[in-house]
C-alpha positions, 0 to 999 in steps of 0.5 A: 124058857126062850121058846115059851117067851117067844110064843106068848105074843102069838097066843096074845094075837090069836086071843085079840082076834077072837075078842075083836070079833066077839065084841064087834071091834071089827064086824064079823062081815068084814073079816073075809076082807081081812083074810083076803088081805093076808092071803093075797098081799101080806103073806106073798110079800113076806115069802118073796123077801125072805126067800130073796135074801136067803143063801140057797146053796145046799152044800153041807145042808143037803142032809139037813134038808133031806132029814127035814123032808123025810120027817114032814113027808112021813107026818103027812103020810100019817095024816093021809092014812088017818082019813079012813081010820078016823072017817074024816070028811074031805074038808076035815081031812084036808085041814088035818093034812095042812095042820100035820105039815105046816110050820109057823116060820116067823115063830121059828125064826124068832125063837131061833134068833133068841136062842140058837144064833145066826148060823141056825137062822141061816140054815133054817132060811135055806130049808124054808126056801125049799120046803114052803113052796112044796108044802103050799103046792101040796096043800093046794093039790089035796084041797083040789083033789078032795073038795067038800062032798056037797060041791058037785061042780068039783066032785064030777070031773075026769082025771084030765079036768082034775089035773087041769084044775090043780094046775090052774089053782097052783098057777094063780095061788098067791102063796106059790107065786110069792115063793116062785118070785122069791126064788127067781129073784134070788137065783137071778142075782138081781140087786133090788133097790130099797124103794122096791124092798121097803114096801115088801118089808112093810107088807110082810111085817103085817103078815103074821099079825093079820093071820093070827088075828084071822085065826082068832076071829074064827075061833069059838071057845065052846068048840075047843072044849069038845071031845074031838079025837081027830083034833088031838091027833092032829095036834100030836102029829105036829108037836110030837110025831114030826120032831121024833121023826126028824131027830131019828133021821138026824141021828142016823145022818149024823148031823151036827149039833146046831142043825139038830137043834134048829131042825127040832125047833122047825118040826116041833113048831105049831102050824102056820096061820096061813093054812086057816086062810087057805082052808077058808078060800079053797073049801077046807074045814077052817074051823077044824084047822083053827081048833088044831092050830090054837091048841098047837100054839098053846101047848107048844109053849111047853113042848118047844121048851121041853124039846130044846132041853131034851136036845141040849142034853142029847148033843151035850 
């Protein structure tokens, strides 16, 4: 029940973004600026503060983080293998790849705080500090390696130029820079004064809202009712395949009950709205990502509850 209640505000903000664009509360021409605000300022701010405040010592969490990495890597591999089988264009493939790996970290933390307790929050923060930079860099690499087929300037390049472009995209990507800044501050032991942290916290508080509103603005209701096997496969990868893989790894590694519960929550959560903005900025299929994200978010109100109920019985 807590999972369902925690996800209702997410659904509400996506719907509000759609209505704001449809009824021109914010004109369609202004939404690219809203997306840029989230991509270049708000999301980097929340990454900096969350990683800066995390306890990054792996210690007993090594097996936990490894089990999560195995689950996400296997799901991403399934997305890669689906490219040929589903005959996906490059933009749809890169959005499928993002949708299979990304997780809504703020939703996960909200649900964990309501139902799993402070220890689970601490474990999740450590895992996210390692996973978020890897996922963002992986997404940038895939978006760079698989540009839109009609983008001739990016299609015609040798291997050296390709890797130079990947390095350049990573080096200037605000999300990666936010993760690296947070890691550097955390590892340095610096004690940031309140006048530095407060503005970052204020920016971060708007990140989820702006991201979800942007996703809602990009949704066309008629698209959601089209029969699209690729979209449903992307939804199933995120909500079903990834938590199954983690649960199997967790049982093999003998993880404690609280880590199994928080890990299932993380792997069963819907994708993050930032993937939509990254797809829009780097040539992915943002509409396809928005469709997957919306269905993942709506259905996770049910599936998250079912997963947590299942785990509570398994580890009782």
